[in-house]
C-alpha positions as CSV (number, residue, x, y, z in Angstrom):
1,M,0.5,-0.4,-0.1
2,G,2.9,2.6,0.7
3,A,3.9,2.0,-2.8
4,L,0.9,2.7,-4.4
5,R,0.0,6.1,-2.1
6,R,4.0,6.8,-3.2
7,A,3.0,6.1,-6.6
8,G,-0.3,7.5,-6.8
9,S,0.8,10.9,-5.3
10,G,3.5,11.2,-8.2
11,A,1.2,11.3,-10.4
12,T,-1.5,13.4,-8.9
13,L,2.0,15.7,-8.6
14,A,3.0,15.2,-12.1
15,L,-0.5,16.1,-13.1
16,A,-0.8,19.1,-11.0
17,F,2.4,20.5,-11.9
18,L,2.3,20.5,-15.6
19,T,-1.5,21.4,-15.6
20,V,-4.2,23.5,-15.2
21,L,-6.2,20.1,-14.6
22,P,-8.3,20.7,-11.5
23,V,-6.5,18.1,-9.5
24,R,-4.6,18.5,-5.7
25,P,-1.1,17.7,-5.2
26,R,0.5,15.1,-2.6
27,G,3.9,17.4,-2.0
28,D,5.4,20.1,-2.6
29,A,8.3,20.9,-5.2
30,A,11.1,18.7,-3.8
31,A,8.9,15.5,-4.6
32,L,9.2,16.5,-8.1
33,R,12.7,13.9,-7.6
34,A,9.7,11.2,-7.7
35,A,7.2,12.4,-9.6
36,A,9.2,13.6,-12.7
37,A,9.0,9.1,-13.3
38,W,5.1,10.5,-14.7
39,F,6.2,13.2,-16.7
40,P,5.8,11.1,-20.4
41,A,2.5,10.2,-18.8
42,V,1.4,13.1,-18.4
43,G,2.6,14.1,-22.0
44,A,0.4,11.3,-23.4
45,V,-2.5,12.9,-21.2
46,I,-2.3,16.6,-22.6
47,G,-1.1,14.8,-26.2
48,A,-4.9,13.3,-26.1
49,I,-6.8,16.0,-25.3
50,A,-5.1,17.8,-27.9
51,G,-5.7,15.3,-30.7
52,G,-9.0,15.2,-29.9
53,V,-9.5,19.1,-30.2
54,W,-7.8,18.1,-34.0
55,I,-10.3,15.0,-34.4
56,A,-13.1,16.7,-33.3
57,A,-11.9,20.3,-35.7
58,E,-11.4,18.6,-38.3
59,P,-14.1,17.4,-39.9
60,T,-15.3,20.3,-40.1
61,L,-12.5,23.2,-40.5
62,G,-9.8,21.7,-41.8
63,A,-7.4,20.3,-41.1
64,A,-4.9,23.4,-41.1
65,V,-7.5,25.0,-38.2
66,A,-7.5,21.4,-36.4
67,G,-3.4,22.2,-36.2
68,V,-3.9,26.1,-34.6
69,L,-7.2,24.3,-32.0
70,A,-5.2,22.2,-31.4
71,T,-1.8,24.4,-30.5
72,I,-3.8,26.6,-28.8
73,A,-5.1,23.1,-26.4
74,L,-1.8,22.5,-25.9
75,I,-1.0,25.8,-24.7
76,V,-4.5,26.1,-22.3
77,V,-3.9,23.0,-21.4
78,T,-0.7,23.6,-19.9
79,G,-1.0,27.5,-18.5
80,A,1.3,28.4,-21.0
81,L,4.3,27.1,-18.2
82,H,6.5,25.7,-20.9
83,Q,6.1,28.8,-23.6
84,D,7.1,30.8,-21.0
85,G,10.4,28.9,-20.3
86,L,11.0,29.1,-23.8
87,A,10.5,32.8,-23.9
88,D,12.7,33.7,-21.2
89,C,14.9,31.6,-22.7
90,A,15.1,33.1,-26.1
91,D,15.4,36.4,-24.1
92,G,18.4,34.8,-22.2
93,L,20.6,33.8,-25.0
94,G,20.2,37.0,-26.9
95,V,21.1,39.3,-24.7
96,R,24.9,40.4,-24.3
97,G,26.5,39.9,-21.0
98,D,28.1,37.4,-18.8
99,R,25.3,34.4,-16.3
100,E,24.3,37.0,-14.3
101,R,23.4,39.1,-16.7
102,R,21.4,36.8,-18.2
103,L,19.2,35.2,-15.8
104,A,18.7,38.4,-14.5
105,V,17.0,39.3,-18.0
106,M,15.3,35.5,-18.0
107,R,14.2,36.7,-14.3
108,D,12.4,39.9,-15.6
109,P,8.3,39.1,-16.6
110,S,9.2,40.7,-19.4
111,I,9.1,39.5,-22.7
112,G,11.6,40.4,-24.7
113,A,12.0,40.6,-29.0
114,F,14.1,36.9,-28.9
115,G,11.2,35.6,-26.7
116,A,8.4,37.3,-28.7
117,I,10.1,36.3,-31.9
118,A,11.0,32.0,-30.3
119,L,7.3,32.4,-29.0
120,V,6.1,32.9,-33.0
121,A,8.6,30.7,-34.5
122,W,7.5,27.5,-32.1
123,V,3.2,28.2,-32.4
124,L,3.7,28.8,-36.6
125,L,6.0,25.2,-36.6
126,L,3.8,23.5,-34.5
127,A,1.1,24.6,-36.2
128,T,1.5,24.2,-39.6
129,A,3.2,20.9,-38.7
130,L,-0.2,19.6,-37.4
131,G,-2.5,21.5,-40.3
132,A,0.1,18.5,-42.4
133,L,-1.3,15.9,-40.6
134,P,-3.0,13.0,-42.1
135,H,-6.0,12.0,-40.0
136,A,-5.3,9.3,-39.3
137,D,-1.7,10.2,-37.5
138,A,-3.6,12.9,-35.7
139,V,-3.4,11.4,-32.3
140,R,-0.5,9.3,-32.1
141,T,1.8,12.2,-33.3
142,L,-0.4,14.4,-30.7
143,V,0.5,12.1,-27.5
144,L,3.8,10.8,-28.9
145,S,5.3,14.4,-29.0
146,A,3.3,15.3,-26.1
147,A,5.0,12.5,-24.0
148,L,9.2,12.8,-25.3
149,G,8.1,16.7,-24.6
150,R,8.1,16.0,-20.8
151,W,10.3,13.6,-21.4
152,G,12.8,16.0,-22.2
153,A,12.6,18.1,-19.0
154,V,13.3,14.6,-17.8
155,V,16.6,14.8,-19.4
156,H,17.5,18.2,-19.2
157,G,17.5,17.9,-14.6
158,T,19.6,14.5,-14.8
159,L,21.6,15.8,-16.8
160,A,22.3,19.9,-15.4
161,A,22.7,20.8,-12.4
162,P,20.6,24.2,-10.7
163,A,21.9,27.3,-12.0
164,R,20.6,29.3,-8.7
165,A,20.5,27.6,-5.3
166,E,16.9,28.6,-5.2
167,G,14.0,28.0,-6.9
168,L,12.0,25.5,-9.3
169,G,15.1,24.4,-10.9
170,A,16.8,23.3,-7.4
171,A,13.8,21.3,-6.5
172,F,14.0,20.0,-8.9
173,S,16.0,16.6,-9.0
174,V,15.3,13.1,-10.9
175,G,16.6,10.6,-8.9
176,P,18.1,7.3,-10.9
177,A,14.8,5.3,-10.7
178,A,12.8,8.7,-11.9
179,G,14.6,9.5,-14.5
180,A,14.7,5.3,-15.8
181,L,10.9,5.0,-15.5
182,A,10.0,8.1,-17.7
183,T,12.9,6.4,-19.9
184,A,11.2,3.3,-20.5
185,S,7.9,4.3,-20.7
186,V,9.0,6.5,-24.0
187,V,11.0,4.4,-25.4
188,A,7.6,2.1,-25.1
189,A,5.2,4.8,-26.4
190,A,8.3,4.9,-28.8
191,L,7.3,1.4,-30.3
192,A,3.9,1.0,-29.5
193,L,2.7,4.0,-31.6
194,G,5.1,2.8,-34.8
195,P,8.9,1.3,-34.1
196,V,10.6,3.3,-37.0
197,S,8.9,7.1,-36.5
198,G,8.5,6.6,-33.1
199,L,12.5,5.8,-32.0
200,A,13.1,8.2,-34.6
201,A,11.3,10.9,-32.9
202,L,12.5,9.6,-29.7
203,G,16.2,10.2,-30.7
204,A,15.5,13.5,-32.4
205,G,13.5,14.7,-29.3
206,G,16.6,13.2,-27.4
207,L,19.1,15.6,-29.1
208,A,17.7,18.3,-28.8
209,A,17.1,17.8,-25.1
210,L,20.6,17.6,-25.1
211,A,22.0,20.9,-27.2
212,G,19.9,22.4,-25.2
213,T,21.6,21.3,-21.9
214,A,24.3,22.1,-23.3
215,W,23.8,25.3,-24.2
216,T,21.9,25.5,-20.5
217,R,25.4,24.4,-18.6
218,R,27.4,26.8,-20.9
219,A,25.5,29.6,-20.8
220,L,24.0,29.5,-17.2
221,G,25.5,27.6,-15.2
222,G,23.5,24.9,-14.7
223,R,19.0,24.0,-15.3
224,T,16.3,27.2,-14.2
225,G,12.8,26.6,-14.1
226,D,12.5,28.4,-17.5
227,T,14.8,26.1,-19.2
228,L,12.9,23.1,-17.6
229,G,9.7,25.0,-19.8
230,A,12.1,25.6,-22.6
231,T,13.5,22.3,-23.1
232,V,9.6,20.6,-23.0
233,A,9.1,22.8,-25.9
234,I,11.9,22.5,-28.1
235,V,11.8,18.3,-27.6
236,E,8.2,18.9,-28.2
237,L,8.2,20.5,-31.7
238,T,11.3,18.5,-32.8
239,A,9.5,15.3,-31.8
240,C,6.7,16.8,-33.9
241,L,8.0,18.0,-36.6
242,V,9.9,14.3,-37.0
243,L,6.8,12.4,-37.0
244,V,4.9,14.5,-39.2
245,G,7.7,14.0,-41.9
246,F,7.1,10.0,-41.2
247,A,3.1,10.6,-41.6
248,R,3.5,12.2,-45.0
249,H,5.3,9.6,-47.0
């Protein structure tokens, strides 16, 4: 019973942290160490919601509008958590200065030119890609890309030390067991939803997570809450583009 209770607490906390769904989490930010194992599963739920929106809209409004609506659903159900991190990291990337200067810019609640460009590019790329999907591939593409995006945060949290002693970046430390379970779940999902395209998306998403982590370590000295969010957004988009490419050929 104790193991089941801990598993339930981790799943609930991951769902509350990654979405705006009305769930009551058990635990605090420090408990995210165990909750990280559930990140891909929660991502799959998010992708399924967006996939449902795509399927509902496409017969009447067409694939292009369905892609836009599915993108909006992804943003709304997560409270724009990852897009906020993407914009802040883009502003940090564009600023001239040392690590402290970049971190200060990323903490500024206003969005600069680089952040705005990054958000527009992300939305346009994702919505356009989703609009090009064949009907039969919409749900699996959204489910797998959203799961891989949240797995990207687990990879990032494993490989990058905190940039600050406080904040979400410091609280989100991924334990070995949680990291292994998260990875096993996305490998299983990739194999189940299409061995070739799924593994290609997994590989591309992993490379995107590694590249983002390398930049984070060099430019910022480690992870922050913003870099975790940006990693989710970038890996999710990367995986989606790969899956759309396979679906159209």
